[in-house]
N, C-alpha and C positions, 0 to 999 in steps of 0.2 A: 504494500500500500504506500503510495507517495506521501511525502511530508505534508503537502497541501491537503490531501484527503484526510489524513490523520488530524490535522489542525481543524478542518471543517467539522469533523466528527466530534472533536473535543469541545468545540465552542458552545453548543447548547448546554452541555453539562457544566461548563464553567460558569455560564450565566446563572444556572439553577443553583449551584452549590456556593459559588463565591459572590455572585452579584455582578451587575453590569459595569460597575466602576471599580472593581477590585483590580489590583495591579496584575494578577495572574490573568484575568479575563482580558485586560488591555493587551497583554503580551500575546495571548492566543489570537486576538483580533489582528494584531500586527503580523503574526506569523501567517495567518490566512492571506492577508494582503501581499506579503512578501512572496509567498510561494505561488500565488495567483499570477503575479507579475512575471516571476521566473518561468512559469508554465506558458508564457506567451500572451497573457491577457492583460496588457498594460492599462487599458481603459478601466477595467474593473478594479485592478489594484489601485489605480489613482482614486477612483470613487470611494473605495474602502478606506484608504488613508485620509482622504478629505473628510470623511465622516468621523474618523478616529481622532484626528488632530485636536478639535476643540475640546473633546472629552479629556484627552491626555493633558492639554494645557490647564484645564480646570482642576483636574484631580492631582496631577503631579507637579504642575507649574510650567511656565513657559521656558524656563532655563534648565529643566530636568533633562539629564542625558537621554532618557527614553523618549521624551517629547521631541528632542532635537533629531533623533533617529527617524521618528515618524515624519518630521518636516523634511529631512533630507531625502527620504525615499519618495515622499510625495513630489518633491521637485524632480527627482530622477525619472519617475514614470510620466510626469507632465512633459518633461523634455523629450522623452522617447516618443511621445505622441505629437511632437512638433509644437508644443506650447511653450 
């Protein structure tokens, strides 16, 4: 099973057990976006990261390393799409 598929499978359980704003859930969401992009779906990866960024900023802070990684990857996939 691919890493993306494993992350997608884990996400609902993470929401249920940890909650939508738990750091673990945020990381799983990031992993889903990362592996979605790596699988060739840059547009969906960008959408997922764009949805995740404001939550990460609010929960972790705008200068938190995990938030910065989300922002970096959002820029990466946006650039890949010609934006």
